[in-house]
N, C-alpha and C positions, 0 to 999 in steps of 0.2 A: 487385565490387558493394558499394555502400555500404549498411550495415544500416539507417541512418536513412531511406534512400529506400524501404525495403520494409516498414516497420512503423510503427505509430502511436506507439510509445514503450514503454519498459520499466517495470519496477516495477509500480506501480498506476496509471499514467497513463490507460490505456484505461478502467478502472473509474471513475476520477475524472471523466472526460469523460461517461461514461454516467450517472453519478449527477447531475451538475450540469445537463446538458442533456436528460436523459430520453429518450435514443435511443442505439442502438448504432452507432457508426461502421462497424464491421465488417459488420453486417447491411445497413446502407444502401449501403455500397460494393458488396456482393454484388448488391443489387437493381439498382444502376446498371449493373453488368456484365452482368446478365441481361436488361436492358431493361424491368424492372418499375418502376412509379412509386415514387419515393423521396422521403423527407423532404428530402434534400439538394438536390433540384431546385427546392424552394420558395424558395430564396435568402433565407431568413429571417435576420434579424440576431440572432445569439445573444448574450445578455448574461449575465454572471455574477451570480448571486443571493447566493452565499456564496463565501468563500475556502476552498479545499480543498487539502489536502496529505497526505502520508503519510510514515511512517517505517518503515525496514526495519532493525531492530536487529540488529547483527552478533553472531554467536556468539562465545563465549570459547574457551578452550583446555581440553581434557579431556573426560571422560565427563559428560554432562549428568545431574545427579541431582535437581535441583529447579528448577521454574519458579515464578513468583509464584502464591500460593494461588488468587487469583480469575482467573487467566489461562486462556483468553482471553475467557471469557464475561462477566465482570462487572468490568471494569477500573475503578479508582477515579478516573475522570476524566470531566469533561463533554465534550461535543462529539465523542465518538468515534461514528462511524456504521458502521464496518466493521473487523473484525479477523479475520485468518486466521493460524493457527499452523502454522508449518513444522516447528519443532523437536520432537523426541520424546525423552522421558526414556529414558536408557540409550544414546543415540547418542553417538558420540565426535566431537568437533569440534576443528578446528585453527585457530580464528579465521576471519576472512573474507579470502578471496583474490580475490574478485570481487564485483560488485554484486548477483549473484543469490543469494549466500549470506546468509541471514537467519534469525533465530529466528521472526520473524513479519512480517506487514505490517499496519500499523494506520493507518486513515484518520481524519482529523480535519477538522471544518469550523468556521468561525468568522466573525465580522463583519469582521475585518481580518487582515493578515499578522502583525502583532505578536502578536495573541491566538493564532493558529494556531502560529506559531513557538515561543512560550513553552510551549504545551501539548505540542508534539512533543518539545522538549528535556526537559520533566518526565517524559514517558512513557519516553523513552529511558533516563534516569537511573534511574527506578523499576524498569524491567525489568533493567538491569544490576545494580542493588543487591539485587534479589530473585531472581536466578538463580544457582544454585550448580553448579560443576563440580568433579569429583574429578580431582585431578592424575594425570598418567600415571605 
């Protein structure tokens, strides 16, 4: 079975769709399966209002001893609308070996892809520069 055929996407894709279009694809799919009237049956054309994307910063090597001081509640960047922290101080990390291993998930929105891409790169660098691991 192909994973792509049985889910809407990994990372924060589902949350990005929900935020942009203001409905839950999973809830609407369930309604269709149960024969309950659904938003999906309206055949509305959906248009993007903003460009959205996310970053999943990968962990480093060693025992995590420090995350950025303002993390995750008050990140010093504009256009962040969602942030979820996975990493915990004291945990031991061995880098990232798959796409599901991340320190956090941070979602950004902007007027175009250039703005969003620039912001995501800055956020990734900031997290890397301000996260400290104790070597093994």
